[in-house]
RODO-2510 file (C-alpha; in nm, 4 decimals, decimal comma):
residues 144
     n   res          X          Y          Z
     1     x     4,0880    22,7895    15,7159
     2     x     3,9426    22,4669    15,5759
     3     x     3,6824    22,6648    15,3799
     4     x     3,9472    22,8825    15,2185
     5     x     4,1512    22,5766    15,1324
     6     x     3,8482    22,3955    14,9820
     7     x     3,7398    22,7045    14,7891
     8     x     4,0927    22,7464    14,6539
     9     x     4,1065    22,3797    14,5569
    10     x     3,7744    22,4026    14,3714
    11     x     3,8922    22,7132    14,1842
    12     x     4,2232    22,5515    14,0885
    13     x     4,0521    22,2321    13,9650
    14     x     3,8005    22,4363    13,7654
    15     x     4,0746    22,6432    13,6041
    16     x     4,2835    22,3390    13,5217
    17     x     3,9988    22,1455    13,3668
    18     x     3,8837    22,4394    13,1549
    19     x     4,2357    22,5167    13,0341
    20     x     4,2906    22,1584    12,9153
    21     x     3,9963    22,1520    12,6772
    22     x     4,0988    22,1198    12,3152
    23     x     3,9715    22,3681    12,0612
    24     x     3,7611    22,1787    11,8093
    25     x     3,6635    22,4896    11,6174
    26     x     3,8929    22,4201    11,3198
    27     x     3,6794    22,4692    11,0122
    28     x     3,7323    22,2896    10,6835
    29     x     3,6214    22,5112    10,4010
    30     x     3,5872    22,4049    10,0414
    31     x     3,8192    22,6705     9,9024
    32     x     4,1351    22,7002     9,6945
    33     x     4,3347    22,7954    10,0043
    34     x     4,2102    22,5078    10,2201
    35     x     4,2289    22,2335     9,9550
    36     x     4,5785    22,3297     9,8380
    37     x     4,8188    22,0503     9,9291
    38     x     5,0014    21,7321     9,8313
    39     x     4,7796    21,4252     9,7942
    40     x     4,7916    21,0538     9,7303
    41     x     4,5046    20,8797     9,5549
    42     x     4,3958    20,6067     9,7956
    43     x     4,0688    20,4779     9,6526
    44     x     3,8992    20,4654     9,3129
    45     x     3,5389    20,3517     9,2681
    46     x     3,3746    20,3144     8,9266
    47     x     3,0083    20,2233     8,8965
    48     x     3,0023    20,1402     9,2676
    49     x     3,2861    19,8863     9,2395
    50     x     3,6201    19,9348     9,4122
    51     x     3,8779    19,9301     9,1304
    52     x     4,1653    20,0679     9,3364
    53     x     4,3837    19,7574     9,3002
    54     x     4,3209    19,7482     8,9236
    55     x     4,3737    20,1194     8,8615
    56     x     4,6480    20,1868     9,1156
    57     x     4,9636    20,0348     8,9700
    58     x     5,2706    20,0446     9,1979
    59     x     5,3832    20,3641     9,0229
    60     x     5,0454    20,5298     9,0761
    61     x     5,0498    20,4200     9,4398
    62     x     5,3795    20,6052     9,4827
    63     x     5,2530    20,9162     9,3054
    64     x     5,1658    21,2439     9,4603
    65     x     4,9293    21,4999     9,3197
    66     x     5,0379    21,8492     9,4130
    67     x     4,7676    22,1163     9,4063
    68     x     4,9111    22,4644     9,4495
    69     x     4,7417    22,7886     9,5540
    70     x     4,8128    22,9422     9,2098
    71     x     4,5990    22,6612     9,0581
    72     x     4,8902    22,4687     8,9105
    73     x     4,8903    22,0921     8,9496
    74     x     5,1799    21,8484     8,9347
    75     x     5,1534    21,4697     8,9172
    76     x     5,4739    21,2943     9,0129
    77     x     5,5446    20,9242     9,0542
    78     x     5,8149    20,8752     9,3141
    79     x     5,8671    20,4983     9,3117
    80     x     6,1782    20,3284     9,1763
    81     x     6,1709    20,3026     8,7956
    82     x     5,8505    20,5113     8,7766
    83     x     5,8590    20,7893     8,5209
    84     x     5,5130    20,9459     8,5274
    85     x     5,5477    21,3194     8,5817
    86     x     5,3264    21,5836     8,4371
    87     x     5,2147    21,9380     8,5035
    88     x     4,8765    22,0955     8,4569
    89     x     4,6106    22,3011     8,6282
    90     x     4,3283    22,2667     8,8753
    91     x     4,0311    22,4791     8,9653
    92     x     3,7421    22,4877     9,2066
    93     x     3,4015    22,6415     9,1444
    94     x     3,3063    22,7823     9,4833
    95     x     2,9402    22,8151     9,3881
    96     x     2,8876    22,4529     9,2828
    97     x     3,1727    22,2847     9,4795
    98     x     3,2963    22,1298     9,1554
    99     x     3,6665    22,0600     9,1114
   100     x     3,8662    22,0004     8,7935
   101     x     4,2227    21,8687     8,7768
   102     x     4,4028    21,8169     8,4461
   103     x     4,7621    21,7108     8,3973
   104     x     4,9360    21,6475     8,0677
   105     x     4,8910    21,3161     7,8941
   106     x     4,5604    21,2619     8,0763
   107     x     4,7474    21,1080     8,3690
   108     x     4,4970    21,2825     8,5969
   109     x     4,1802    21,4048     8,4325
   110     x     3,9018    21,5025     8,6720
   111     x     3,6472    21,7339     8,5136
   112     x     3,3671    21,9057     8,7063
   113     x     3,3660    21,6469     8,9838
   114     x     3,1629    21,7283     9,2920
   115     x     3,3469    21,7588     9,6230
   116     x     3,1358    21,5148     9,8248
   117     x     3,3515    21,5132    10,1371
   118     x     3,6314    21,7287    10,2788
   119     x     3,7621    21,7081    10,6365
   120     x     4,0888    21,9028    10,5937
   121     x     4,2847    21,5863    10,5157
   122     x     4,0681    21,3547    10,3051
   123     x     3,9104    21,4812     9,9827
   124     x     3,6421    21,2738     9,8110
   125     x     3,5231    21,3760     9,4657
   126     x     3,2601    21,2150     9,2477
   127     x     3,1482    21,2568     8,8910
   128     x     3,0586    21,0834     8,5690
   129     x     3,2977    20,9997     8,2891
   130     x     3,1749    20,8449     7,9633
   131     x     2,8536    20,7295     8,1291
   132     x     3,0192    20,5734     8,4350
   133     x     2,9881    20,7195     8,7823
   134     x     3,3147    20,7405     8,9711
   135     x     3,4412    20,8402     9,3129
   136     x     3,8042    20,9164     9,3957
   137     x     3,9466    20,9540     9,7460
   138     x     4,2624    21,1609     9,7897
   139     x     4,4451    21,1931    10,1204
   140     x     4,6489    21,5038    10,1882
   141     x     4,9855    21,4377    10,3486
   142     x     5,1492    21,7790    10,3184
   143     x     5,0535    22,1430    10,2917
   144     x     5,2971    22,3443    10,0757
***
């Protein structure tokens, strides 16, 4: 009787511990579908220097950059008395992992930047503009 009880206990513990394991197989692909979302720009580096506080005015800090599956892009400042809103397009070259985002009035103008990091929530792109290397970090807060 004790053996049956112990064997049953071992089986139950084994089943419980294996059923509680979390699935860590979520893949983050660099694709239009997976990168689509609403972002906030959280960090801007130019020439290796962090210029976030200089570049990110209160209105830009409140802004969201919406990248849609149909490759439309919308920049919208949501803070009080902020008026920056503009539409445009975005694209991703799946062969080179280069992304481009352009909204009207050059509010957001990222051209052929390399996706250097993507973990399904934080997108880091880097490139060169007018001879200066830059890196921009965008954090996704919503998937449309």
